[in-house]
C-alpha positions, 0 to 999 in steps of 0.5 A: 500500499505504501509503495502504491501511494509513493508510485501515485505521488510520483506520477502527480509530481511528474504531471505537475511539471512543464516545458518551456521550449522555442526557437531562436532565428534572425530576422530572415527567419535563419536558425541561430545555433549556440545562442545563449538563453536564459531562464530566470524565476522559479525556486531553482534560480537562473538556468542557462542552455544553448540553442541547437543547429536548428536554433532550437532550446528547451526548459523542461521540468519546470515547477509552476511559477512566473519565468522570464526567458532572454536570449544572447547571441554574438552580433545581435541584439539581446532580447527578453520574451515580450519586448515591444522594443530593445530595451523595453521589459519583457513579458512573464511566462506563467506555467500553471499545474503542468499545463502546456506552454506554447513554444515561443520564437525569438528573432533577433535584430543584427547588432549595430556598430560604430566605428572611425578613427581618432587623430591628434591636431596634427593629423597623426593616429593615436593609439590607446584613446578611450572611445565610449558610446554614451546614453541619455539618463538621469543622476541621482540628483535628476539632472540629465547625464551620460552614461556608458553603454560600451567603450573601447581603446583605439588600436595602434592606427588610431582606429576604433570599433564599438560593436554589438549596440542596440539600435538607437541614439548614442553620444560618442566621446574620445578621451585620454587615459593617463594611466596608459601610454599614449603612442602615436604611430608607434614613434617616439620621436613624436611628442606625447601629449594629454588630450581633452575629452571630445565629444562627436562632432568635435566639441569639448562641451557634451551639451554640443554633442550630437547623437548618432543614430543606429538602425539594426545592423548599421554602421554609420560612416565618419565618426571620427575625432580630432584631439587637441591637447589640453593641460593635465589637472589634479584634484587633492584633498583630505577628508576628516571625521566630524568627531575627531577631525582626523584623516578618514578613509572615504570614497570620494566621487567627482560629478561633472556639471549637468548634461555632462559625460564624466562621472569619475 
């Protein structure tokens, strides 16, 4: 009798689970193998799988609950089930009592790229310059700021490529990193210098930056920079305890003015 009850309980438990499955395609309906599919929600925590050669994936034996499914693939825009457009929140998939879940289909858009070349005021390509793709957002004080979405260093030819970007508007900046060597054409005879941050199409002021609009799979041309040398400035000070007036360890954050991209 006990064995029969146990068997019935196992059958009931098995029948209370369900499977979320589907296919990952490109917008031209080509299967995308090896795409990373992530399931979140439920008691087991995040679960990751990869699509097979036909672009198919499966999450079996799921208990009742609310789940989210998202897909990442190199060269494509990340997508979450139920999104209307990139960046929007997706929809929940509800699993109830082992009821079948209809298969889902993802159609991924090709990611975009911003590319160009960075030169100094004399026209020489500059290596190891930080180029950032920035997006509009709001700071803790409610002011509009630019936040980093992606970044890369220029190579020895001054060339950069910011790839796998979502469609939308970006502001692009190029700035000198003092902790890295700045090499011009790998020629030690060419003087090195410190360069001021520059926002496309060529302003040192983020307010005058122009947005670069990206369509799916697009690569706009001519996002180049001509940097100007600028004196380096150091900011120093001391943080003291209010009670003891002695020096205290602290994290110091420098906020740039409103509409600026720099938060260091």
